[in-house]
C-alpha positions as a Markdown table, in Angstrom:
| # | Residue | x | y | z |
|---|---|---|---|---|
| 1 | Unk | 16.8 | -16.6 | -0.2 |
| 2 | Unk | 19.3 | -14.4 | -2.3 |
| 3 | Unk | 20.9 | -11.4 | -0.2 |
| 4 | Unk | 21.0 | -9.6 | -3.4 |
| 5 | Unk | 17.1 | -9.9 | -3.8 |
| 6 | Unk | 16.2 | -8.3 | -0.5 |
| 7 | Unk | 16.2 | -4.8 | 0.1 |
| 8 | Unk | 17.9 | -3.4 | 3.1 |
| 9 | Unk | 15.5 | -0.8 | 3.7 |
| 10 | Unk | 12.3 | -2.2 | 2.7 |
| 11 | Unk | 10.3 | -4.4 | 4.6 |
| 12 | Unk | 9.5 | -7.8 | 3.3 |
| 13 | Unk | 8.5 | -11.3 | 5.0 |
| 14 | Unk | 10.9 | -13.7 | 6.3 |
| 15 | Unk | 9.0 | -16.3 | 3.8 |
| 16 | Unk | 7.0 | -16.5 | 1.0 |
| 17 | Unk | 4.2 | -13.9 | -0.5 |
| 18 | Unk | 3.6 | -10.6 | 0.4 |
| 19 | Unk | 1.1 | -7.9 | -1.6 |
| 20 | Unk | -0.9 | -5.1 | 0.4 |
| 21 | Unk | -0.1 | -3.1 | 3.6 |
| 22 | Unk | -3.3 | -3.3 | 6.0 |
| 23 | Unk | -4.2 | -2.5 | 9.5 |
| 24 | Unk | -1.6 | 0.2 | 9.8 |
| 25 | Unk | -1.8 | 1.7 | 13.3 |
| 26 | Unk | 0.2 | 3.4 | 16.0 |
| 27 | Unk | -0.3 | 2.2 | 19.5 |
| 28 | Unk | 2.1 | 2.2 | 22.8 |
| 29 | Unk | 5.3 | 3.4 | 21.0 |
| 30 | Unk | 4.8 | 0.8 | 18.0 |
| 31 | Unk | 4.1 | 1.0 | 14.4 |
| 32 | Unk | 2.1 | -2.2 | 13.4 |
| 33 | Unk | 2.1 | -3.0 | 9.7 |
| 34 | Unk | -0.1 | -6.2 | 8.6 |
| 35 | Unk | 0.0 | -7.2 | 5.0 |
| 36 | Unk | -1.6 | -9.8 | 2.8 |
| 37 | Unk | 0.3 | -12.6 | 3.1 |
| 38 | Unk | 0.6 | -16.3 | 1.6 |
| 39 | Unk | 2.6 | -18.2 | 4.3 |
| 40 | Unk | 2.9 | -21.7 | 1.9 |
| 41 | Unk | 3.5 | -20.1 | -1.1 |
| 42 | Unk | 5.6 | -17.8 | -3.6 |
| 43 | Unk | 2.5 | -16.7 | -4.9 |
| 44 | Unk | -0.5 | -14.8 | -4.3 |
| 45 | Unk | -3.1 | -17.7 | -2.7 |
| 46 | Unk | -5.5 | -18.2 | 0.4 |
| 47 | Unk | -4.6 | -14.6 | 2.6 |
| 48 | Unk | -3.6 | -14.1 | 6.1 |
| 49 | Unk | -3.0 | -11.1 | 7.7 |
| 50 | Unk | 0.9 | -11.2 | 8.3 |
| 51 | Unk | 2.4 | -8.6 | 11.1 |
| 52 | Unk | 5.4 | -6.8 | 11.7 |
| 53 | Unk | 6.3 | -4.0 | 14.5 |
| 54 | Unk | 8.6 | -0.9 | 14.6 |
| 55 | Unk | 9.5 | 1.7 | 16.6 |
| 56 | Unk | 11.3 | 3.8 | 14.4 |
| 57 | Unk | 9.9 | 3.2 | 10.7 |
| 58 | Unk | 13.4 | 1.6 | 9.7 |
| 59 | Unk | 14.2 | -1.9 | 11.6 |
| 60 | Unk | 10.8 | -4.0 | 11.8 |
| 61 | Unk | 10.3 | -7.1 | 14.0 |
| 62 | Unk | 8.1 | -9.7 | 12.0 |
| 63 | Unk | 5.7 | -11.5 | 14.6 |
| 64 | Unk | 3.2 | -14.3 | 14.1 |
| 65 | Unk | 0.7 | -14.4 | 11.8 |
| 66 | Unk | -2.1 | -12.1 | 13.0 |
| 67 | Unk | -5.4 | -13.5 | 11.4 |
| 68 | Unk | -6.1 | -16.9 | 9.8 |
| 69 | Unk | -8.9 | -17.8 | 6.9 |
| 70 | Unk | -11.9 | -19.2 | 8.9 |
| 71 | Unk | -15.6 | -20.2 | 8.2 |
| 72 | Unk | -16.4 | -16.9 | 6.6 |
| 73 | Unk | -13.3 | -16.9 | 4.1 |
| 74 | Unk | -9.9 | -15.6 | 3.6 |
| 75 | Unk | -8.7 | -12.5 | 5.2 |
| 76 | Unk | -8.3 | -10.1 | 2.4 |
| 77 | Unk | -6.9 | -6.3 | 2.9 |
| 78 | Unk | -8.4 | -3.7 | 5.8 |
| 79 | Unk | -7.2 | -1.4 | 8.4 |
| 80 | Unk | -7.1 | -1.1 | 11.9 |
| 81 | Unk | -7.5 | 1.9 | 14.6 |
| 82 | Unk | -7.1 | 2.5 | 18.4 |
| 83 | Unk | -10.7 | 2.2 | 20.2 |
| 84 | Unk | -9.8 | 4.9 | 22.7 |
| 85 | Unk | -13.1 | 5.0 | 24.2 |
| 86 | Unk | -14.0 | 1.6 | 23.9 |
| 87 | Unk | -16.8 | 2.0 | 21.7 |
| 88 | Unk | -16.9 | -1.4 | 20.8 |
| 89 | Unk | -17.1 | -2.6 | 24.6 |
| 90 | Unk | -14.3 | -5.0 | 23.7 |
| 91 | Unk | -12.0 | -3.4 | 26.4 |
| 92 | Unk | -13.4 | -2.8 | 29.7 |
| 93 | Unk | -13.2 | 0.7 | 29.2 |
| 94 | Unk | -9.7 | 0.9 | 28.2 |
| 95 | Unk | -8.5 | 1.6 | 24.6 |
| 96 | Unk | -7.6 | -1.2 | 22.3 |
| 97 | Unk | -6.9 | -2.4 | 18.9 |
| 98 | Unk | -9.5 | -3.5 | 16.4 |
| 99 | Unk | -8.7 | -4.5 | 12.9 |
| 100 | Unk | -11.5 | -4.2 | 10.1 |
| 101 | Unk | -10.9 | -6.3 | 7.2 |
| 102 | Unk | -12.4 | -7.9 | 4.2 |
| 103 | Unk | -13.6 | -11.7 | 4.6 |
| 104 | Unk | -13.4 | -13.3 | 1.2 |
| 105 | Unk | -15.5 | -16.5 | 0.7 |
| 106 | Unk | -15.0 | -18.5 | -2.4 |
| 107 | Unk | -18.2 | -20.4 | -3.3 |
| 108 | Unk | -18.6 | -23.2 | -6.2 |
| 109 | Unk | -20.7 | -21.9 | -9.0 |
| 110 | Unk | -21.3 | -18.6 | -8.0 |
| 111 | Unk | -19.1 | -15.2 | -7.3 |
| 112 | Unk | -17.0 | -15.1 | -4.4 |
| 113 | Unk | -18.7 | -13.3 | -1.3 |
| 114 | Unk | -17.2 | -10.1 | 0.2 |
| 115 | Unk | -18.1 | -8.9 | 3.9 |
| 116 | Unk | -16.4 | -6.8 | 6.1 |
| 117 | Unk | -15.3 | -8.3 | 9.6 |
| 118 | Unk | -13.9 | -7.3 | 12.8 |
| 119 | Unk | -11.0 | -8.8 | 15.1 |
| 120 | Unk | -9.7 | -7.1 | 18.2 |
| 121 | Unk | -6.5 | -7.4 | 20.4 |
| 122 | Unk | -6.2 | -6.6 | 24.6 |
| 123 | Unk | -2.3 | -7.3 | 24.1 |
| 124 | Unk | -0.9 | -4.7 | 21.6 |
| 125 | Unk | -1.7 | -6.8 | 18.7 |
| 126 | Unk | 0.2 | -9.8 | 19.8 |
| 127 | Unk | -3.1 | -12.0 | 19.4 |
| 128 | Unk | -6.6 | -11.2 | 18.1 |
| 129 | Unk | -10.2 | -12.6 | 18.9 |
| 130 | Unk | -12.4 | -12.2 | 16.0 |
| 131 | Unk | -15.9 | -10.6 | 16.7 |
| 132 | Unk | -18.8 | -13.5 | 17.3 |
| 133 | Unk | -21.1 | -11.5 | 15.0 |
| 134 | Unk | -19.3 | -11.3 | 12.4 |
| 135 | Unk | -19.5 | -10.4 | 9.4 |
| 136 | Unk | -20.8 | -6.5 | 10.2 |
| 137 | Unk | -21.1 | -5.3 | 7.1 |
| 138 | Unk | -22.5 | -6.9 | 3.6 |
| 139 | Unk | -23.7 | -5.7 | 0.2 |
| 140 | Unk | -26.4 | -7.7 | -1.8 |
| 141 | Unk | -25.0 | -5.8 | -5.3 |
| 142 | Unk | -21.5 | -5.5 | -5.3 |
| 143 | Unk | -19.1 | -8.8 | -5.8 |
| 144 | Unk | -16.1 | -6.6 | -5.3 |
| 145 | Unk | -16.9 | -4.9 | -2.1 |
| 146 | Unk | -13.6 | -5.0 | 0.1 |
| 147 | Unk | -10.8 | -3.0 | 1.7 |
| 148 | Unk | -12.3 | -1.3 | 4.6 |
| 149 | Unk | -10.7 | 2.0 | 5.8 |
| 150 | Unk | -12.0 | 3.6 | 9.0 |
| 151 | Unk | -11.4 | 6.5 | 10.7 |
| 152 | Unk | -12.9 | 8.4 | 13.8 |
| 153 | Unk | -14.6 | 11.5 | 12.6 |
| 154 | Unk | -14.4 | 14.1 | 15.0 |
| 155 | Unk | -16.8 | 16.4 | 14.2 |
| 156 | Unk | -19.9 | 13.8 | 13.9 |
| 157 | Unk | -18.1 | 12.0 | 17.0 |
| 158 | Unk | -18.5 | 8.7 | 15.1 |
| 159 | Unk | -16.5 | 6.4 | 12.8 |
| 160 | Unk | -16.6 | 6.2 | 9.1 |
| 161 | Unk | -15.7 | 3.4 | 7.0 |
| 162 | Unk | -14.5 | 4.4 | 3.1 |
| 163 | Unk | -14.7 | 0.9 | 1.5 |
| 164 | Unk | -14.5 | -0.2 | -2.3 |
| 165 | Unk | -17.1 | -1.1 | -4.2 |
| 166 | Unk | -16.8 | -2.0 | -8.0 |
| 167 | Unk | -15.2 | 1.4 | -9.2 |
| 168 | Unk | -16.6 | 3.3 | -6.7 |
| 169 | Unk | -15.7 | 4.0 | -2.9 |
| 170 | Unk | -19.1 | 3.9 | -0.6 |
| 171 | Unk | -18.7 | 5.9 | 2.7 |
| 172 | Unk | -20.7 | 4.5 | 6.0 |
| 173 | Unk | -20.8 | 5.4 | 9.4 |
| 174 | Unk | -21.0 | 3.7 | 12.6 |
| 175 | Unk | -21.2 | 4.3 | 16.6 |
| 176 | Unk | -19.3 | 1.4 | 17.7 |
| 177 | Unk | -18.1 | -0.2 | 14.5 |
| 178 | Unk | -20.4 | -3.0 | 14.6 |
| 179 | Unk | -23.5 | -1.6 | 13.1 |
| 180 | Unk | -23.1 | 0.9 | 10.0 |
| 181 | Unk | -25.3 | 2.8 | 7.9 |
| 182 | Unk | -25.2 | 4.1 | 4.6 |
| 183 | Unk | -23.8 | 7.4 | 3.8 |
| 184 | Unk | -22.9 | 7.9 | 0.0 |
| 185 | Unk | -21.3 | 6.8 | -2.9 |
| 186 | Unk | -18.4 | 8.8 | -4.8 |
| 187 | Unk | -16.6 | 7.7 | -8.1 |
| 188 | Unk | -19.6 | 8.0 | -11.0 |
| 189 | Unk | -18.0 | 10.2 | -13.7 |
| 190 | Unk | -15.0 | 11.2 | -12.3 |
| 191 | Unk | -11.1 | 9.9 | -11.9 |
| 192 | Unk | -9.7 | 6.8 | -13.5 |
| 193 | Unk | -11.6 | 3.5 | -14.2 |
| 194 | Unk | -9.4 | 1.3 | -15.9 |
| 195 | Unk | -9.6 | -1.2 | -13.5 |
| 196 | Unk | -11.3 | -2.3 | -10.4 |
| 197 | Unk | -10.9 | 0.5 | -7.5 |
| 198 | Unk | -9.1 | -1.0 | -4.4 |
| 199 | Unk | -7.9 | 0.2 | -0.9 |
| 200 | Unk | -9.5 | 3.3 | -0.4 |
| 201 | Unk | -7.8 | 5.6 | 2.3 |
| 202 | Unk | -9.4 | 9.1 | 3.5 |
| 203 | Unk | -7.8 | 11.7 | 5.2 |
| 204 | Unk | -7.7 | 15.3 | 6.0 |
| 205 | Unk | -4.1 | 17.5 | 5.6 |
| 206 | Unk | -3.5 | 20.9 | 5.8 |
| 207 | Unk | -2.3 | 23.2 | 2.7 |
| 208 | Unk | 1.1 | 24.4 | 2.9 |
| 209 | Unk | 0.7 | 23.5 | 6.7 |
| 210 | Unk | -1.8 | 25.6 | 7.5 |
| 211 | Unk | -4.6 | 24.3 | 9.5 |
| 212 | Unk | -6.9 | 26.9 | 8.5 |
| 213 | Unk | -6.9 | 25.6 | 4.9 |
| 214 | Unk | -7.4 | 22.1 | 5.2 |
| 215 | Unk | -8.5 | 19.7 | 2.3 |
| 216 | Unk | -9.6 | 16.2 | 2.4 |
| 217 | Unk | -7.6 | 13.4 | 0.5 |
| 218 | Unk | -8.9 | 10.2 | -0.6 |
| 219 | Unk | -6.8 | 7.9 | -2.4 |
| 220 | Unk | -8.1 | 4.8 | -4.5 |
| 221 | Unk | -5.7 | 1.9 | -5.7 |
| 222 | Unk | -6.7 | 0.9 | -9.3 |
| 223 | Unk | -6.6 | -2.8 | -10.0 |
| 224 | Unk | -4.3 | -3.9 | -13.5 |
| 225 | Unk | -6.6 | -4.3 | -16.7 |
| 226 | Unk | -4.5 | -6.3 | -19.6 |
| 227 | Unk | -5.3 | -3.3 | -22.2 |
| 228 | Unk | -3.7 | -0.6 | -19.8 |
| 229 | Unk | 0.1 | -0.7 | -20.0 |
| 230 | Unk | 0.8 | 0.9 | -16.6 |
| 231 | Unk | -1.0 | -2.0 | -14.8 |
| 232 | Unk | -1.9 | -1.4 | -11.3 |
| 233 | Unk | -1.5 | 2.1 | -9.9 |
| 234 | Unk | -3.1 | 4.5 | -7.1 |
| 235 | Unk | -4.9 | 8.2 | -8.0 |
| 236 | Unk | -6.1 | 10.7 | -5.4 |
| 237 | Unk | -8.5 | 13.2 | -5.3 |
| 238 | Unk | -9.0 | 16.1 | -2.9 |
| 239 | Unk | -11.9 | 18.1 | -1.6 |
| 240 | Unk | -14.1 | 17.9 | 1.0 |
| 241 | Unk | -15.9 | 15.9 | 3.7 |
| 242 | Unk | -18.6 | 16.0 | 6.1 |
| 243 | Unk | -18.7 | 12.6 | 7.4 |
| 244 | Unk | -21.1 | 11.2 | 5.1 |
| 245 | Unk | -20.1 | 12.7 | 1.7 |
| 246 | Unk | -16.8 | 13.4 | -0.3 |
| 247 | Unk | -17.1 | 16.3 | -2.6 |
| 248 | Unk | -14.1 | 16.7 | -4.9 |
| 249 | Unk | -12.8 | 20.3 | -5.8 |
| 250 | Unk | -12.1 | 21.4 | -9.1 |
| 251 | Unk | -8.3 | 19.9 | -9.4 |
| 252 | Unk | -9.9 | 16.4 | -8.7 |
| 253 | Unk | -11.2 | 16.8 | -12.6 |
| 254 | Unk | -8.3 | 15.7 | -13.6 |
| 255 | Unk | -6.8 | 12.1 | -12.9 |
| 256 | Unk | -3.9 | 12.5 | -10.7 |
| 257 | Unk | -1.6 | 10.1 | -9.7 |
| 258 | Unk | 0.4 | 9.1 | -6.3 |
| 259 | Unk | 3.5 | 8.0 | -8.1 |
| 260 | Unk | 4.8 | 7.7 | -11.8 |
| 261 | Unk | 6.4 | 4.6 | -11.7 |
| 262 | Unk | 4.8 | 1.2 | -11.6 |
| 263 | Unk | 5.6 | -0.3 | -8.1 |
| 264 | Unk | 3.7 | 1.5 | -5.7 |
| 265 | Unk | 0.4 | 0.1 | -5.3 |
| 266 | Unk | -2.3 | -0.2 | -2.5 |
| 267 | Unk | -0.8 | 2.2 | -0.1 |
| 268 | Unk | -2.5 | 3.4 | 2.8 |
| 269 | Unk | -1.7 | 5.4 | 5.7 |
| 270 | Unk | -1.0 | 5.0 | 9.5 |
| 271 | Unk | -4.1 | 5.4 | 12.0 |
| 272 | Unk | -3.4 | 7.1 | 15.1 |
| 273 | Unk | -0.3 | 8.7 | 14.6 |
| 274 | Unk | 0.0 | 10.9 | 17.9 |
| 275 | Unk | -1.3 | 14.4 | 17.3 |
| 276 | Unk | 2.3 | 15.9 | 18.6 |
| 277 | Unk | 4.0 | 14.0 | 15.9 |
| 278 | Unk | 1.3 | 15.5 | 13.0 |
| 279 | Unk | 2.6 | 13.6 | 10.2 |
| 280 | Unk | 0.4 | 11.6 | 7.8 |
| 281 | Unk | 2.8 | 8.2 | 7.0 |
| 282 | Unk | 1.7 | 6.2 | 3.9 |
| 283 | Unk | 3.6 | 3.0 | 2.8 |
| 284 | Unk | 3.0 | 1.0 | -0.2 |
| 285 | Unk | 3.5 | -2.4 | -2.0 |
| 286 | Unk | 6.0 | -2.0 | -4.3 |
| 287 | Unk | 5.1 | -4.4 | -6.9 |
| 288 | Unk | 2.6 | -4.6 | -10.1 |
| 289 | Unk | -0.2 | -7.1 | -10.6 |
| 290 | Unk | 1.3 | -7.0 | -14.2 |
| 291 | Unk | 4.2 | -9.2 | -13.2 |
| 292 | Unk | 4.1 | -9.2 | -9.4 |
| 293 | Unk | 3.5 | -13.2 | -9.1 |
| 294 | Unk | 6.9 | -13.7 | -11.8 |
| 295 | Unk | 9.3 | -11.1 | -10.1 |
| 296 | Unk | 12.8 | -13.3 | -9.7 |
| 297 | Unk | 13.4 | -13.2 | -5.8 |
| 298 | Unk | 14.3 | -16.4 | -4.1 |
| 299 | Unk | 12.5 | -17.6 | -1.0 |
| 300 | Unk | 10.1 | -14.5 | -0.2 |
| 301 | Unk | 8.2 | -12.3 | -3.1 |
| 302 | Unk | 7.0 | -8.9 | -2.6 |
| 303 | Unk | 8.4 | -5.7 | -0.6 |
| 304 | Unk | 7.1 | -2.7 | 0.6 |
| 305 | Unk | 8.1 | 0.9 | -0.7 |
| 306 | Unk | 9.9 | 3.0 | 1.8 |
| 307 | Unk | 7.6 | 5.0 | 4.4 |
| 308 | Unk | 6.7 | 8.5 | 3.3 |
| 309 | Unk | 5.5 | 11.6 | 4.7 |
| 310 | Unk | 2.4 | 13.1 | 2.9 |
| 311 | Unk | 1.6 | 16.7 | 2.5 |
| 312 | Unk | -0.5 | 19.1 | 0.3 |
| 313 | Unk | 0.8 | 21.8 | -1.7 |
| 314 | Unk | -0.7 | 24.8 | -3.7 |
| 315 | Unk | 0.4 | 24.8 | -7.2 |
| 316 | Unk | -0.9 | 26.5 | -10.2 |
| 317 | Unk | -2.6 | 23.3 | -11.0 |
| 318 | Unk | -4.7 | 22.9 | -7.5 |
| 319 | Unk | -3.6 | 21.3 | -4.1 |
| 320 | Unk | -1.1 | 18.6 | -5.0 |
| 321 | Unk | -0.2 | 15.6 | -2.9 |
| 322 | Unk | 3.7 | 15.7 | -1.9 |
| 323 | Unk | 5.4 | 12.4 | -0.6 |
| 324 | Unk | 8.8 | 12.3 | 1.3 |
| 325 | Unk | 10.9 | 9.9 | 2.8 |
| 326 | Unk | 10.0 | 9.5 | 6.4 |
| 327 | Unk | 12.3 | 11.9 | 8.4 |
| 328 | Unk | 13.8 | 8.5 | 10.5 |
| 329 | Unk | 15.2 | 7.0 | 7.2 |
| 330 | Unk | 18.0 | 9.9 | 8.3 |
| 331 | Unk | 19.3 | 7.9 | 10.8 |
| 332 | Unk | 20.5 | 5.4 | 7.9 |
| 333 | Unk | 22.5 | 8.2 | 6.0 |
| 334 | Unk | 26.4 | 8.0 | 6.2 |
| 335 | Unk | 28.0 | 10.8 | 3.8 |
| 336 | Unk | 30.4 | 9.4 | 1.3 |
| 337 | Unk | 30.8 | 12.5 | -1.2 |
| 338 | Unk | 30.1 | 16.4 | -1.1 |
| 339 | Unk | 30.1 | 18.6 | -3.7 |
| 340 | Unk | 29.0 | 21.9 | -4.5 |
| 341 | Unk | 29.1 | 24.6 | -7.8 |
| 342 | Unk | 30.9 | 21.7 | -9.5 |
| 343 | Unk | 31.5 | 21.2 | -13.1 |
| 344 | Unk | 29.8 | 18.3 | -14.8 |
| 345 | Unk | 33.3 | 16.6 | -15.5 |
| 346 | Unk | 34.4 | 16.9 | -11.7 |
| 347 | Unk | 31.0 | 15.3 | -10.7 |
| 348 | Unk | 30.8 | 12.4 | -13.0 |
| 349 | Unk | 34.4 | 11.6 | -12.3 |
| 350 | Unk | 33.6 | 11.3 | -8.5 |
| 351 | Unk | 30.5 | 9.4 | -9.2 |
| 352 | Unk | 32.2 | 6.9 | -11.3 |
| 353 | Unk | 35.0 | 6.3 | -8.8 |
| 354 | Unk | 32.1 | 4.7 | -6.2 |
| 355 | Unk | 31.0 | 1.2 | -6.2 |
| 356 | Unk | 27.3 | 1.0 | -4.3 |
| 357 | Unk | 24.1 | -1.3 | -4.6 |
| 358 | Unk | 22.7 | 0.7 | -1.6 |
| 359 | Unk | 22.8 | 4.5 | -1.6 |
| 360 | Unk | 21.1 | 7.8 | -1.3 |
| 361 | Unk | 21.8 | 10.3 | -4.3 |
| 362 | Unk | 21.0 | 14.0 | -3.4 |
| 363 | Unk | 21.3 | 16.3 | -6.5 |
| 364 | Unk | 20.6 | 19.8 | -7.5 |
| 365 | Unk | 21.1 | 20.3 | -11.2 |
| 366 | Unk | 20.0 | 23.2 | -13.7 |
| 367 | Unk | 17.1 | 22.4 | -15.5 |
| 368 | Unk | 17.5 | 24.0 | -18.4 |
| 369 | Unk | 19.3 | 21.2 | -20.0 |
| 370 | Unk | 18.9 | 17.4 | -20.3 |
| 371 | Unk | 20.8 | 15.1 | -18.1 |
| 372 | Unk | 21.3 | 11.3 | -16.8 |
| 373 | Unk | 22.3 | 9.8 | -13.8 |
| 374 | Unk | 23.0 | 6.1 | -13.9 |
| 375 | Unk | 22.9 | 4.0 | -11.1 |
| 376 | Unk | 23.3 | 0.1 | -10.6 |
| 377 | Unk | 25.8 | 0.3 | -13.6 |
| 378 | Unk | 27.4 | -2.6 | -14.7 |
| 379 | Unk | 29.1 | -3.9 | -17.8 |
| 380 | Unk | 25.8 | -4.7 | -20.0 |
| 381 | Unk | 23.5 | -3.4 | -17.2 |
| 382 | Unk | 22.4 | 0.0 | -15.7 |
| 383 | Unk | 19.4 | 1.9 | -14.7 |
| 384 | Unk | 18.7 | 5.4 | -15.5 |
| 385 | Unk | 17.3 | 8.9 | -13.9 |
| 386 | Unk | 16.7 | 11.5 | -16.2 |
| 387 | Unk | 15.3 | 14.8 | -16.8 |
| 388 | Unk | 14.0 | 15.6 | -20.4 |
| 389 | Unk | 14.3 | 19.4 | -20.4 |
| 390 | Unk | 12.3 | 19.5 | -23.5 |
| 391 | Unk | 9.3 | 17.5 | -22.4 |
| 392 | Unk | 10.0 | 18.9 | -18.6 |
| 393 | Unk | 9.6 | 15.1 | -17.9 |
| 394 | Unk | 11.5 | 13.0 | -14.9 |
| 395 | Unk | 12.3 | 9.4 | -15.5 |
| 396 | Unk | 13.1 | 6.0 | -14.7 |
| 397 | Unk | 14.4 | 3.8 | -17.7 |
| 398 | Unk | 15.2 | 0.2 | -16.7 |
| 399 | Unk | 15.1 | -0.9 | -20.4 |
| 400 | Unk | 18.7 | -2.9 | -19.4 |
| 401 | Unk | 18.6 | -2.9 | -15.6 |
| 402 | Unk | 19.2 | -6.5 | -15.2 |
| 403 | Unk | 16.9 | -9.3 | -15.0 |
| 404 | Unk | 13.3 | -8.5 | -16.8 |
| 405 | Unk | 12.5 | -11.5 | -19.2 |
| 406 | Unk | 10.0 | -12.8 | -16.6 |
| 407 | Unk | 7.3 | -10.3 | -18.2 |
| 408 | Unk | 7.3 | -8.6 | -21.6 |
| 409 | Unk | 5.9 | -5.3 | -19.7 |
| 410 | Unk | 8.7 | -4.9 | -17.1 |
| 411 | Unk | 11.4 | -3.3 | -19.2 |
| 412 | Unk | 10.3 | -0.1 | -19.9 |
| 413 | Unk | 10.8 | 4.1 | -19.1 |
| 414 | Unk | 8.1 | 5.6 | -17.3 |
| 415 | Unk | 7.8 | 9.6 | -16.8 |
| 416 | Unk | 6.5 | 11.9 | -14.4 |
| 417 | Unk | 6.0 | 15.7 | -14.7 |
| 418 | Unk | 8.4 | 17.7 | -13.3 |
| 419 | Unk | 8.1 | 21.5 | -12.6 |
| 420 | Unk | 11.7 | 23.0 | -11.4 |
| 421 | Unk | 11.9 | 25.6 | -8.8 |
| 422 | Unk | 14.1 | 29.0 | -9.3 |
| 423 | Unk | 15.4 | 26.6 | -13.0 |
| 424 | Unk | 16.5 | 23.9 | -10.5 |
| 425 | Unk | 15.5 | 20.0 | -10.3 |
| 426 | Unk | 16.1 | 18.7 | -6.8 |
| 427 | Unk | 16.6 | 15.0 | -6.6 |
| 428 | Unk | 16.4 | 12.4 | -3.9 |
| 429 | Unk | 17.6 | 9.0 | -5.2 |
| 430 | Unk | 17.2 | 6.0 | -2.8 |
| 431 | Unk | 18.7 | 2.8 | -4.4 |
| 432 | Unk | 18.5 | -0.3 | -2.8 |
| 433 | Unk | 19.4 | -3.8 | -4.1 |
| 434 | Unk | 16.1 | -4.2 | -5.9 |
| 435 | Unk | 14.4 | -0.8 | -6.2 |
| 436 | Unk | 14.9 | 2.9 | -6.9 |
| 437 | Unk | 12.5 | 5.7 | -5.3 |
| 438 | Unk | 13.2 | 9.0 | -7.1 |
| 439 | Unk | 11.5 | 11.9 | -5.1 |
| 440 | Unk | 11.9 | 15.5 | -7.2 |
| 441 | Unk | 10.7 | 18.9 | -6.7 |
| 442 | Unk | 10.1 | 18.8 | -3.3 |
| 443 | Unk | 8.0 | 15.5 | -3.4 |
| 444 | Unk | 5.5 | 16.5 | -6.0 |
| 445 | Unk | 7.1 | 14.2 | -8.6 |
| 446 | Unk | 8.0 | 10.7 | -7.5 |
| 447 | Unk | 9.0 | 7.5 | -9.3 |
| 448 | Unk | 9.3 | 4.1 | -7.9 |
| 449 | Unk | 10.4 | 1.3 | -9.7 |
| 450 | Unk | 11.9 | -2.2 | -9.0 |
| 451 | Unk | 15.0 | -3.5 | -10.3 |
| 452 | Unk | 16.8 | -6.6 | -10.8 |
| 453 | Unk | 20.8 | -6.2 | -11.4 |
| 454 | Unk | 23.3 | -8.3 | -10.9 |
| 455 | Unk | 25.2 | -7.9 | -7.6 |
| 456 | Unk | 28.5 | -6.7 | -9.6 |
| 457 | Unk | 26.3 | -3.6 | -11.2 |
| 458 | Unk | 27.3 | -1.5 | -8.8 |
| 459 | Unk | 28.8 | 1.6 | -10.5 |
| 460 | Unk | 27.3 | 5.3 | -11.7 |
| 461 | Unk | 28.0 | 7.7 | -14.6 |
| 462 | Unk | 26.5 | 11.0 | -15.1 |
| 463 | Unk | 26.1 | 12.6 | -18.4 |
| 464 | Unk | 24.1 | 16.0 | -20.1 |
| 465 | Unk | 23.7 | 17.3 | -23.4 |
| 466 | Unk | 25.4 | 20.6 | -22.0 |
| 467 | Unk | 28.7 | 19.4 | -21.1 |
| 468 | Unk | 29.4 | 22.8 | -19.3 |
| 469 | Unk | 26.7 | 22.0 | -17.0 |
| 470 | Unk | 27.2 | 23.2 | -13.2 |
| 471 | Unk | 25.8 | 21.2 | -10.6 |
| 472 | Unk | 24.7 | 23.4 | -7.8 |
| 473 | Unk | 25.0 | 20.2 | -5.1 |
| 474 | Unk | 25.8 | 16.5 | -5.2 |
| 475 | Unk | 25.6 | 14.4 | -2.2 |
| 476 | Unk | 26.0 | 10.7 | -2.1 |
| 477 | Unk | 25.1 | 8.6 | 1.0 |
| 478 | Unk | 25.9 | 5.0 | 2.0 |
| 479 | Unk | 22.8 | 3.5 | 3.8 |
| 480 | Unk | 23.7 | 1.5 | 7.1 |
| 481 | Unk | 21.3 | 0.2 | 10.2 |
| 482 | Unk | 22.6 | -1.6 | 13.0 |
| 483 | Unk | 22.7 | -5.1 | 12.3 |
| 484 | Unk | 21.5 | -4.9 | 8.7 |
| 485 | Unk | 24.0 | -7.0 | 6.2 |
């Protein structure tokens, strides 16, 4: 494994393949992150649930594999919950952890069979017992029937499951996680159907922080289709949920994407974050099925995005999902540069003097003129983060970012609409060894992209079509965590 391939702030498995985050749940002071894992190879293969825990969302301890394939099949994606009231009867009246996951069984001469199953842990997730009555939910018609996300629905006092069914989401309800009743199906005639629907998530958020104005959010990841340039990505809907049916609001008639970059897929949120914390926290798989099996890492393949806090903001186009890096990441910041009301030339000179492969750049720039900020810059490599004032778009251009020949569609320019506030663009650019994550406009515009530059490509530059540009603010931070190299 090359240290230059492994991000400092991004979780990756110690060895071999990783994809979707699974079973994210908070319990007794720990954030659990399970993940799709092939422990015996560097490409997607027979799936297990790998497992890591963290107390602060920044430093992760990888534990033993949690779930292994069995007679019902491989262990595909799913979720985990705290069964606080022992509705399952697994815990003798005490709370405990229950994982709800898809069994994927390959069958000779027939389509694979996908069913939903349970496992439970009585020791804070360290060991798991599969339920003897598995599977707990089958479907005779859907070939793709997977990725259950389960929540406790307080108004109806029962468990609710959202499960991907081909290119729709079906909702089921249960008193005990064992017996499930169909509620409704959502997705026909709305949203993107460019690929198979996967990894749904369903949760409620206050709009503009006002609990009296809440909406339900439904995340749906879209699998890669050969004819679709973007590959795999994630859309979201806002609306209302009564415990059985999801009703989209008017804003959901337009297709809305979680991320304008190429490398934020299968993201789902943590269950059971304490009410006194109150956050909805998400993490995604930082890759794309177009090229996920080919990325040029050594000894491991696949990483997670930065953990993110989600919120809903009211905008002219409707209630919009916003993302910001989890506040715990602030502990990694080491101030290096701070400028206020700086001329372009002075800011560019200060940036050009820096050499960093890992950093956070916080900048506020006028939106009247286009600009380009280059990171991981070397003699023949650079990654551009730019704003096109005419188009009103923020973009990442990784055309010359480094190694890209492993897939013809890796190199490219990826853009997202960016609406300035008070004539300014506010940027947080998190740069790690093999990724850039850009958060702009209060988290309404987000771009996540992998990059594979040479270790020596660690320079910066800043330019604009307006040589008289003044930067209201420019700050640069190194990113350091105890014990990290």
